[in-house]
ZAMARGU-4260 file (C-alpha; in steps of 0.2 Angstrom, whole numbers, plus 5000, padded with zeros to 4 digits):
<rodrens>
0) 5000/5000/5000 | 5014/5012/5004 | 5022/5009/4987 | 5005/5013/4978 | 5004/5029/4988
5) 5021/5035/4981 | 5016/5032/4963 | 5005/5048/4961 | 5019/5059/4969 | 5032/5052/4956
10) 5020/5055/4942 | 5017/5073/4947 | 5036/5076/4948 | 5039/5068/4931 | 5025/5079/4923
15) 5032/5095/4932 | 5049/5092/4925 | 5044/5089/4908 | 5033/5105/4908 | 5048/5115/4914
20) 5059/5107/4900 | 5047/5112/4886 | 5053/5128/4877 | 5043/5144/4880 | 5032/5148/4866
25) 5035/5166/4862 | 5018/5168/4854 | 5010/5167/4872 | 5019/5184/4875 | 5014/5198/4862
30) 5030/5208/4865 | 5041/5192/4863 | 5031/5187/4848 | 5034/5205/4840 | 5053/5204/4843
35) 5054/5186/4836 | 5044/5192/4821 | 5056/5207/4818 | 5071/5195/4819 | 5064/5184/4806
40) 5061/5199/4794 | 5074/5202/4781 | 5084/5218/4783 | 5091/5219/4765 | 5108/5226/4772
45) 5102/5243/4776 | 5107/5241/4794 | 5125/5240/4788 | 5132/5258/4789 | 5146/5257/4776
50) 5148/5255/4757 | 5162/5257/4745 | 5157/5260/4727 | 5164/5262/4709 | 5156/5276/4700
55) 5155/5281/4682 | 5144/5293/4672 | 5142/5309/4662 | 5148/5324/4671 | 5145/5315/4688
60) 5154/5323/4703 | 5168/5310/4704 | 5170/5306/4686 | 5177/5288/4685 | 5181/5285/4703
65) 5178/5278/4720 | 5166/5284/4734 | 5165/5279/4752 | 5148/5280/4761 | 5144/5280/4780
70) 5126/5280/4787 | 5126/5285/4805 | 5107/5282/4804 | 5097/5272/4791 | 5089/5286/4783
75) 5105/5298/4782 | 5121/5294/4773 | 5137/5304/4771 | 5147/5301/4755 | 5165/5306/4750
80) 5174/5301/4734 | 5188/5305/4721 | 5191/5301/4703 | 5195/5307/4686 | 5184/5317/4675
85) 5187/5323/4657 | 5199/5336/4662 | 5208/5329/4677 | 5206/5323/4695 | 5190/5327/4705
90) 5185/5327/4723 | 5167/5326/4729 | 5156/5325/4745 | 5137/5323/4747 | 5124/5321/4760
95) 5110/5310/4756 | 5092/5307/4764 | 5086/5290/4760 | 5069/5282/4760 | 5069/5263/4760
100) 5057/5251/4754 | 5063/5233/4756 | 5078/5230/4745 | 5076/5247/4736 | 5078/5265/4742
105) 5075/5282/4735 | 5088/5295/4739 | 5089/5314/4738 | 5107/5322/4739 | 5116/5338/4740
110) 5134/5341/4740 | 5150/5350/4732 | 5163/5344/4720 | 5179/5352/4714 | 5191/5349/4699
115) 5197/5356/4682 | 5184/5358/4669 | 5181/5365/4651 | 5164/5369/4645 | 5166/5360/4628
120) 5153/5350/4618 | 5139/5354/4630 | 5127/5357/4615 | 5127/5339/4610 | 5118/5331/4625
125) 5099/5334/4625 | 5101/5353/4623 | 5083/5357/4622 | 5080/5349/4639 | 5095/5351/4650
130) 5107/5365/4644 | 5105/5381/4654 | 5121/5389/4649 | 5139/5388/4646 | 5138/5381/4628
135) 5152/5388/4617 | 5150/5389/4599 | 5164/5384/4586 | 5168/5402/4584 | 5169/5406/4602
140) 5183/5401/4615 | 5177/5388/4627 | 5177/5393/4646 | 5190/5383/4656 | 5193/5382/4675
145) 5209/5375/4683 | 5198/5372/4699 | 5179/5373/4696 | 5168/5372/4712 | 5152/5363/4708
150) 5136/5363/4718 | 5126/5347/4715 | 5108/5341/4718 | 5104/5323/4715 | 5091/5310/4715
155) 5096/5292/4715 | 5088/5275/4715 | 5097/5262/4726 | 5096/5243/4727 | 5105/5231/4739
160) 5106/5212/4737 | 5108/5197/4748 | 5126/5196/4741 | 5132/5211/4750 | 5132/5222/4734
165) 5123/5239/4731 | 5118/5246/4714 | 5114/5265/4711 | 5107/5275/4697 | 5108/5293/4699
170) 5105/5309/4690 | 5106/5327/4695 | 5110/5345/4691 | 5127/5353/4693 | 5131/5372/4694
175) 5148/5381/4694 | 5150/5392/4709 | 5165/5401/4703 | 5161/5406/4685 | 5173/5421/4686
180) 5189/5410/4689 | 5190/5405/4670 | 5208/5404/4664 | 5217/5410/4648 | 5230/5401/4638
185) 5247/5410/4639 | 5250/5421/4624 | 5231/5421/4619 | 5224/5438/4615 | 5212/5444/4629
190) 5198/5446/4617 | 5199/5427/4614 | 5199/5422/4632 | 5183/5413/4637 | 5173/5420/4650
195) 5157/5414/4658 | 5142/5421/4667 | 5138/5404/4675 | 5137/5386/4670 | 5123/5373/4674
200) 5122/5356/4667 | 5113/5339/4669 | 5124/5324/4675 | 5120/5306/4677 | 5129/5289/4681
205) 5129/5272/4689 | 5138/5265/4704 | 5142/5247/4709 | 5147/5245/4727 | 5152/5232/4741
210) 5143/5233/4758 | 5154/5224/4771
</rodrens>
């Protein structure tokens, strides 16, 4: 009889231990369920703050070059780059505001760039839409700068992939801020030296980057 009275106690102990060993279901706690769901959602790499990109395009701020991007917060990115344009080396910096939608993002940027520049052949590229000034004719000398300073406003479409890569298509408007600093070749008559009241042009380009 004593042995039979011990059986219910042993059964209760076994059941209590098995219940304690069962993993806790996060769905029973709404807060834990929300955290678990958020961890399962893909982030598409936007939580990674750095990116290194190769850039190329038409009159883009860095020319053919490299840029480094740092995002202290997900919707704000700082970019600095260097490269070579049609007339020589260029430096550029830009601040971007970024709106993300899954793996894609839309960015608005504003920044400055600097480098040598000549306002040549500006009339061939969609003149009727995008040329606001600085087009030199065949009879007129072409304005030239040793160190033109540009103000750039830009719109870009970004996409990040699961393979730690980033693609960007961008286009914008660039304006020379120091039009009075044009140069004249040595020995050239002053009347043949090109001057400029200002220069504004469209630019566009592509970037391919690595997101560590």
